[in-house]
C-alpha positions as a Python dict, from the first residue, in 0.01 Angstrom:
ca = {
    (1, 'M'): (0, 0, 0),
    (2, 'D'): (-129, 80, 327),
    (3, 'K'): (-8, -189, 540),
    (4, 'E'): (277, -338, 286),
    (5, 'T'): (544, -486, 465),
    (6, 'N'): (894, -553, 357),
    (7, 'P'): (1120, -897, 405),
    (8, 'T'): (1392, -789, 648),
    (9, 'P'): (1731, -945, 555),
    (10, 'D'): (1810, -1258, 697),
    (11, 'N'): (2119, -1257, 926),
    (12, 'N'): (2278, -1575, 844),
    (13, 'D'): (2677, -1599, 912),
    (14, 'S'): (2778, -1696, 580),
    (15, 'G'): (2984, -1386, 553),
    (16, 'D'): (2809, -1250, 227),
    (17, 'K'): (2730, -905, 341),
    (18, 'G'): (2777, -756, 24),
    (19, 'Q'): (2471, -947, -114),
    (20, 'E'): (2286, -818, 196),
    (21, 'D'): (2356, -458, 132),
    (22, 'N'): (2225, -517, -229),
    (23, 'K'): (1862, -589, -91),
    (24, 'P'): (1613, -288, -134),
    (25, 'V'): (1475, -184, 229),
    (26, 'T'): (1119, -59, 206),
    (27, 'F'): (876, 96, 431),
    (28, 'T'): (515, 118, 517),
    (29, 'Q'): (316, 386, 443),
    (30, 'E'): (280, 501, 812),
    (31, 'Q'): (654, 420, 840),
    (32, 'V'): (749, 667, 569),
    (33, 'N'): (473, 922, 717),
    (34, 'E'): (616, 897, 1090),
    (35, 'I'): (1001, 983, 930),
    (36, 'V'): (829, 1255, 732),
    (37, 'S'): (669, 1403, 1009),
    (38, 'K'): (960, 1391, 1257),
    (39, 'R'): (1165, 1550, 1046),
    (40, 'L'): (928, 1824, 941),
    (41, 'A'): (875, 1907, 1311),
    (42, 'E'): (1268, 1909, 1357),
    (43, 'A'): (1271, 2180, 1104),
    (44, 'N'): (990, 2375, 1245),
    (45, 'T'): (1175, 2364, 1586),
    (46, 'K'): (1477, 2506, 1467),
    (47, 'A'): (1312, 2748, 1218),
    (48, 'E'): (1113, 2878, 1524),
    (49, 'K'): (1414, 2903, 1777),
    (50, 'K'): (1578, 3088, 1476),
    (51, 'L'): (1292, 3349, 1427),
    (52, 'K'): (1257, 3390, 1843),
    (53, 'D'): (1626, 3482, 1889),
    (54, 'E'): (1618, 3721, 1579),
    (55, 'V'): (1290, 3880, 1712),
    (56, 'S'): (1453, 3878, 2050),
    (57, 'K'): (1765, 4054, 1928),
    (58, 'A'): (1557, 4349, 1718),
    (59, 'V'): (1347, 4438, 2024),
    (60, 'A'): (1669, 4428, 2250),
    (61, 'E'): (1815, 4657, 1960),
    (62, 'A'): (1488, 4861, 1945),
    (63, 'E'): (1455, 4900, 2309),
    (64, 'R'): (1819, 5038, 2311),
    (65, 'R'): (1785, 5293, 2068),
    (66, 'S'): (1448, 5437, 2222),
    (67, 'K'): (1686, 5517, 2534),
    (68, 'L'): (1939, 5693, 2334),
    (69, 'S'): (1891, 6087, 2294),
    (70, 'E'): (1825, 6207, 1923),
    (71, 'D'): (2201, 6342, 1904),
    (72, 'E'): (2340, 5994, 1995),
    (73, 'R'): (2088, 5818, 1741),
    (74, 'D'): (2222, 6035, 1471),
    (75, 'K'): (2578, 5971, 1548),
    (76, 'E'): (2502, 5593, 1551),
    (77, 'L'): (2349, 5670, 1230),
    (78, 'K'): (2619, 5864, 1081),
    (79, 'A'): (2856, 5586, 1219),
    (80, 'K'): (2681, 5302, 1060),
    (81, 'Q'): (2674, 5514, 732),
    (82, 'K'): (3040, 5560, 725),
    (83, 'Q'): (3116, 5192, 810),
    (84, 'E'): (2927, 5090, 494),
    (85, 'L'): (3076, 5353, 303),
    (86, 'D'): (3437, 5260, 418),
    (87, 'D'): (3318, 4870, 330),
    (88, 'R'): (3225, 4987, -8),
    (89, 'E'): (3527, 5185, -73),
    (90, 'R'): (3726, 4905, 51),
    (91, 'T'): (3560, 4656, -180),
    (92, 'I'): (3609, 4912, -508),
    (93, 'T'): (3977, 4935, -409),
    (94, 'L'): (4057, 4551, -408),
    (95, 'R'): (3844, 4512, -742),
    (96, 'E'): (4099, 4773, -886),
    (97, 'R'): (4398, 4620, -754),
    (98, 'R'): (4282, 4309, -834),
    (99, 'A'): (4275, 4416, -1199),
    (100, 'D'): (4584, 4593, -1183),
    (101, 'A'): (4775, 4281, -1041),
    (102, 'K'): (4589, 4045, -1338),
    (103, 'D'): (4750, 4287, -1561),
    (104, 'A'): (5107, 4294, -1395),
    (105, 'L'): (5102, 3911, -1377),
    (106, 'S'): (5017, 3841, -1731),
    (107, 'D'): (5249, 4140, -1848),
    (108, 'R'): (5554, 3895, -1668),
    (109, 'N'): (5411, 3571, -1813),
    (110, 'I'): (5273, 3455, -1485),
    (111, 'D'): (4979, 3284, -1476),
    (112, 'T'): (4684, 3516, -1340),
    (113, 'D'): (4537, 3199, -1089),
    (114, 'L'): (4789, 3358, -840),
    (115, 'V'): (4637, 3691, -865),
    (116, 'D'): (4462, 3633, -507),
    (117, 'F'): (4789, 3539, -359),
    (118, 'V'): (4920, 3886, -421),
    (119, 'I'): (4637, 4171, -392),
    (120, 'D'): (4638, 4384, -96),
    (121, 'I'): (4459, 4702, -15),
    (122, 'D'): (4795, 4867, -60),
    (123, 'E'): (4930, 4926, -398),
    (124, 'D'): (5306, 4913, -301),
    (125, 'K'): (5261, 4589, -104),
    (126, 'T'): (5046, 4443, -449),
    (127, 'N'): (5344, 4520, -641),
    (128, 'A'): (5598, 4377, -372),
    (129, 'N'): (5376, 4071, -352),
    (130, 'I'): (5394, 4046, -715),
    (131, 'D'): (5786, 4082, -736),
    (132, 'K'): (5826, 3795, -483),
    (133, 'V'): (5586, 3573, -674),
    (134, 'E'): (5795, 3661, -999),
    (135, 'K'): (6132, 3581, -849),
    (136, 'A'): (6008, 3205, -690),
    (137, 'F'): (5800, 3143, -1018),
    (138, 'N'): (6113, 3202, -1199),
    (139, 'K'): (6319, 3018, -976),
    (140, 'A'): (6092, 2748, -999),
    (141, 'V'): (6087, 2760, -1404),
    (142, 'E'): (6456, 2763, -1390),
    (143, 'A'): (6468, 2469, -1160),
    (144, 'G'): (6230, 2235, -1354),
    (145, 'V'): (6410, 2314, -1704),
    (146, 'K'): (6748, 2222, -1536),
    (147, 'A'): (6576, 1911, -1421),
    (148, 'K'): (6430, 1830, -1774),
    (149, 'L'): (6778, 1892, -1938),
    (150, 'A'): (6971, 1680, -1673),
    (151, 'G'): (7124, 1390, -1782),
    (152, 'T'): (7484, 1226, -1855),
    (153, 'S'): (7727, 1414, -2024),
    (154, 'P'): (7863, 1268, -2383),
    (155, 'E'): (8165, 1064, -2389),
    (156, 'D'): (8475, 1151, -2588),
    (157, 'Y'): (8516, 866, -2827),
    (158, 'G'): (8777, 1054, -3054),
    (159, 'E'): (9140, 934, -3091),
    (160, 'G'): (9091, 582, -3062),
    (161, 'N'): (8898, 566, -2726),
    (162, 'K'): (8630, 309, -2728),
    (163, 'P'): (8321, 297, -2550),
    (164, 'K'): (8306, 34, -2224),
    (165, 'D'): (8032, -181, -2364),
    (166, 'Q'): (8262, -209, -2695),
    (167, 'A'): (8548, -325, -2525),
    (168, 'S'): (8381, -679, -2437),
    (169, 'K'): (8304, -743, -2783),
    (170, 'S'): (8484, -896, -3058),
    (171, 'P'): (8756, -683, -3262),
    (172, 'T'): (8456, -658, -3572),
    (173, 'G'): (8207, -549, -3285),
    (174, 'L'): (7988, -855, -3333),
    (175, 'R'): (7926, -1123, -3094),
    (176, 'S'): (8041, -1472, -3125),
    (177, 'F'): (7779, -1727, -3197),
}
């Protein structure tokens, strides 16, 4: 299968392009090897560039830290730890707000998929958002119900009033043939 060549589609002007698309395209082993080696070379180049960038950033950071005094390094370490702690606290708080908001939405018979639209780090803001969503949800439900129930009101046929379509019919209510 080293030198197997494929027939190329003939370019005829018959306008039958759909049939040309259905013909399988085959490659020789050398062509496949060339394509694969090009893609591998591109991937290796990108990976090497990314690695060099990361190494240069790490070296620059190490040089910057080596120039710092012991007190400055301690301050920087404490600031980094404080930031990580704040991030964890925020994540935990948001999880708690999410759980509370889900409970509040389900208590109010609102779909809990809307929880992402109402949660906030502040509990009061979350509750205010839930109230807003509840008002909008109830308004939308009411409008939907009204739309479904909307129709024509029945006419009063009492006291000798005949429907309009009955007035044109024969007195017996049957059409003449």
